C-alpha positions in Angstrom: 43.2 6.2 -62.8 43.0 8.6 -65.7 46.5 7.4 -67.0 45.3 3.8 -66.8 42.3 4.6 -68.9 44.5 6.3 -71.5 46.8 3.3 -71.7 43.9 0.9 -72.1 42.5 3.1 -74.8 45.8 3.1 -76.7 46.0 -0.7 -76.5 42.4 -1.1 -77.8 43.1 1.2 -80.7 46.3 -0.7 -81.7 44.5 -4.0 -81.4 41.6 -2.8 -83.5 43.9 -1.5 -86.2 45.8 -4.8 -86.2 42.6 -6.7 -86.8 41.5 -4.3 -89.6 44.9 -4.7 -91.3 44.7 -8.5 -91.1 41.2 -8.5 -92.5 42.1 -6.3 -95.4 45.4 -7.9 -96.1 45.7 -8.6 -99.8 45.9 -12.3 -100.6 49.0 -13.7 -102.4 47.1 -15.7 -105.0 44.3 -15.2 -107.5 41.8 -17.8 -108.6 40.0 -18.1 -112.0 38.0 -20.3 -114.3 38.7 -20.4 -118.0 36.0 -21.2 -120.5 35.6 -21.4 -124.2 33.9 -18.6 -126.0 32.2 -21.0 -128.4 31.1 -23.9 -126.2 31.1 -22.0 -122.9 32.6 -25.2 -121.4 35.6 -25.1 -119.1 39.0 -25.6 -120.6 41.4 -27.9 -118.9 45.2 -27.8 -119.2 45.3 -24.2 -120.1 48.8 -22.8 -119.5 48.9 -19.8 -117.2 52.2 -18.0 -116.4 52.6 -15.0 -114.2 55.2 -13.0 -116.2 56.2 -10.8 -113.2 56.5 -13.6 -110.6 57.8 -16.1 -113.1 55.5 -18.9 -111.9 53.2 -21.2 -113.9 50.2 -23.4 -113.4 47.6 -25.2 -115.5 43.8 -25.4 -115.2 42.3 -28.5 -113.8 39.4 -30.6 -115.4 37.0 -27.9 -114.3 38.9 -25.1 -116.0 40.0 -23.7 -112.6 43.4 -22.4 -111.5 45.1 -20.7 -108.6 48.4 -18.8 -109.1 50.7 -16.6 -107.0 50.0 -13.0 -107.9 49.7 -9.4 -106.7 48.0 -6.3 -108.0 49.3 -5.2 -111.5 50.9 -8.6 -112.2 50.3 -9.8 -115.8 49.1 -13.4 -116.5 49.7 -14.9 -119.9 47.2 -17.6 -120.9 47.8 -19.9 -123.8 46.0 -23.0 -125.1 46.3 -25.0 -128.3 43.8 -23.8 -130.9 42.9 -20.7 -128.9 44.1 -17.1 -129.0 46.6 -16.4 -126.3 45.7 -13.5 -124.0 47.3 -11.4 -121.3 45.2 -10.6 -118.2 46.1 -7.9 -115.6 45.6 -8.7 -111.9 43.5 -6.1 -110.3 42.7 -5.3 -106.6 39.1 -6.2 -107.2 40.1 -9.7 -108.5 42.3 -10.2 -105.5 39.5 -9.0 -103.2 36.5 -10.8 -104.6 38.1 -14.2 -105.6 37.3 -16.4 -108.5 36.9 -14.7 -111.9 35.7 -16.2 -115.2 38.0 -15.7 -118.2 36.9 -16.4 -121.7 39.3 -17.6 -124.4 38.5 -17.3 -128.1 39.0 -20.2 -130.5 41.2 -19.8 -133.5 40.4 -21.0 -137.0 43.1 -23.5 -137.8 44.2 -23.8 -141.4 46.0 -27.1 -142.1 48.6 -26.8 -144.8 49.1 -29.7 -147.2 52.3 -31.6 -146.4 54.0 -33.7 -149.0 56.1 -36.5 -147.7 58.7 -37.8 -150.1 59.6 -41.4 -149.3 63.1 -42.7 -150.0 63.4 -44.8 -153.1 66.2 -47.2 -152.4 68.2 -48.7 -155.3 70.2 -51.3 -153.5 73.4 -49.5 -154.2 74.9 -48.2 -151.0 76.7 -45.2 -152.6 73.6 -44.0 -154.3 71.2 -44.6 -151.4 73.5 -42.8 -148.9 73.1 -39.6 -150.9 69.3 -39.7 -150.4 69.6 -39.8 -146.6 69.0 -36.2 -145.1 72.0 -34.8 -143.3 71.5 -33.4 -139.9 74.3 -31.1 -138.8 73.7 -31.1 -135.1 76.7 -33.0 -133.7 77.9 -31.6 -130.3 81.5 -30.9 -129.3 82.8 -30.1 -125.9 85.8 -28.0 -125.1 87.6 -28.6 -121.8 87.7 -25.6 -119.5 84.5 -24.0 -120.7 81.3 -23.9 -118.6 79.8 -27.3 -119.4 79.0 -26.1 -123.0 78.3 -28.6 -125.8 78.9 -26.7 -129.0 77.1 -27.9 -132.1 79.2 -28.0 -135.2 78.1 -28.2 -138.8 79.9 -30.5 -141.2 82.2 -27.9 -142.7 84.9 -26.1 -140.8 83.9 -27.3 -137.3 87.2 -26.2 -135.8 86.8 -22.7 -137.2 83.2 -22.4 -136.1 84.0 -23.5 -132.5 87.1 -21.3 -132.2 85.1 -18.4 -133.6 82.6 -18.8 -130.9 85.3 -18.8 -128.2 87.2 -15.7 -129.4 84.3 -13.8 -130.9 83.8 -10.5 -129.1 80.1 -11.5 -128.9 78.7 -8.1 -129.8 75.3 -9.5 -130.5 75.1 -11.4 -127.2 76.4 -8.3 -125.4 73.6 -6.2 -127.0 71.0 -8.8 -126.1 72.1 -9.8 -122.6 73.6 -6.5 -121.6 70.5 -4.4 -122.6 68.0 -6.9 -121.1 69.5 -7.9 -117.7 66.2 -8.1 -115.9 64.7 -10.5 -118.5 67.8 -12.6 -118.6 67.9 -12.8 -114.8 64.5 -14.5 -115.1 66.2 -17.5 -116.7 67.1 -18.9 -113.3 63.6 -18.5 -112.0 62.1 -20.1 -115.1 64.4 -23.1 -114.8 63.4 -23.5 -111.1 59.7 -23.6 -111.8 58.7 -27.2 -112.5 55.3 -26.3 -114.0 56.8 -23.8 -116.5 59.5 -26.4 -117.4 56.8 -29.0 -118.0 54.8 -26.6 -120.2 57.9 -25.6 -122.2 58.8 -29.3 -122.8 55.5 -29.8 -124.7 55.8 -26.6 -126.8 57.6 -25.7 -130.0 56.1 -22.3 -130.7 58.5 -20.1 -128.6 55.5 -18.0 -127.5 56.0 -18.5 -123.8 59.7 -17.8 -124.0 59.1 -14.6 -126.0 56.6 -13.5 -123.3 58.8 -14.3 -120.3 62.1 -12.9 -121.8 60.4 -10.0 -123.7 62.2 -10.8 -127.0 61.0 -11.6 -130.5 61.2 -15.0 -132.2 63.9 -13.7 -134.4 66.0 -12.6 -131.4 65.5 -16.1 -129.8 66.7 -17.9 -132.9 69.6 -15.4 -133.3 70.7 -15.8 -129.7 70.9 -19.6 -130.1 72.5 -19.3 -133.5 75.2 -16.9 -132.1 75.7 -19.4 -129.3 76.8 -21.8 -132.0 73.9 -24.2 -132.1 73.0 -25.6 -135.4 70.0 -24.7 -137.5 68.7 -28.3 -137.1 68.7 -27.8 -133.4 66.9 -24.5 -133.6 64.3 -25.9 -135.9 63.6 -29.2 -134.0 64.2 -28.3 -130.3 61.3 -27.8 -128.0 61.0 -24.7 -126.0 62.6 -26.2 -122.9 65.7 -27.2 -124.9 65.9 -23.7 -126.3 65.6 -22.3 -122.8 68.5 -24.5 -121.5 70.6 -23.5 -124.5 70.1 -19.8 -123.9 70.7 -20.3 -120.2 74.0 -22.0 -120.8 75.0 -19.3 -123.2 74.0 -16.6 -120.8 76.1 -18.1 -118.0 79.1 -18.3 -120.4 78.5 -14.7 -121.4 78.7 -13.6 -117.8 82.0 -15.5 -117.3 83.5 -13.9 -120.4 82.3 -10.4 -119.3 83.9 -10.9 -115.9 87.1 -11.9 -117.5 87.0 -8.8 -119.8 86.3 -6.6 -116.8 89.3 -8.0 -114.9 91.5 -7.5 -117.9 90.4 -3.9 -118.2 91.2 -3.2 -114.6 94.7 -4.7 -115.0 95.3 -2.6 -118.1 94.3 0.6 -116.2 96.5 -0.3 -113.3 
């Protein structure tokens, strides 16, 4: 009888601990409401990205959102005309639920833009010289990983061949020193919400935050991957992401080829 009581006591203790653990289990998402600091009204369509989990959402018409997160994750919030902010997910936030987040409006300075219209003369040879040249033609090379190289007007063959046989020191320094950030490329491409957000943006801000690089580095990566300046200047953030992703995949193929060659040379 005494042994039976001990066994029952053990089962009761385990069951109680199980219930406590379930009750105190940390939720996998956080909720929040984003409002304007000036109007105190909710902001809809604010872009929220969890930098650690590489997932994104947008606020609804009530300024509310829910996103996958855990303690110490960092959320990046951005909205046109407002200062972007980073918010750390805390245990209290996870425990107590919806939190109000205030975003501050920026003073927008509109610069005067002068648009020069084309003054046509009627002479084809003269008028053709007034048409702006965009050097963003793409060239594909058989055998390379689905890459469309963008060549400028002069020395296209030299430019493309240079990209193939170049030791890619810059790309090695970028991709090799930031493997964790570059591994995020696949996750970013798989998240539909992030892709939708990037397709509407041209400021590179979200890409810089996710990949932990500067705007100069982003432009230089795409430039070294042999995309034209026209493409860099006019592409949206999603197009830049896809360009970097293709270049990164190519970089990995080239590195594997180099590693195999080194092994053969040593053997």
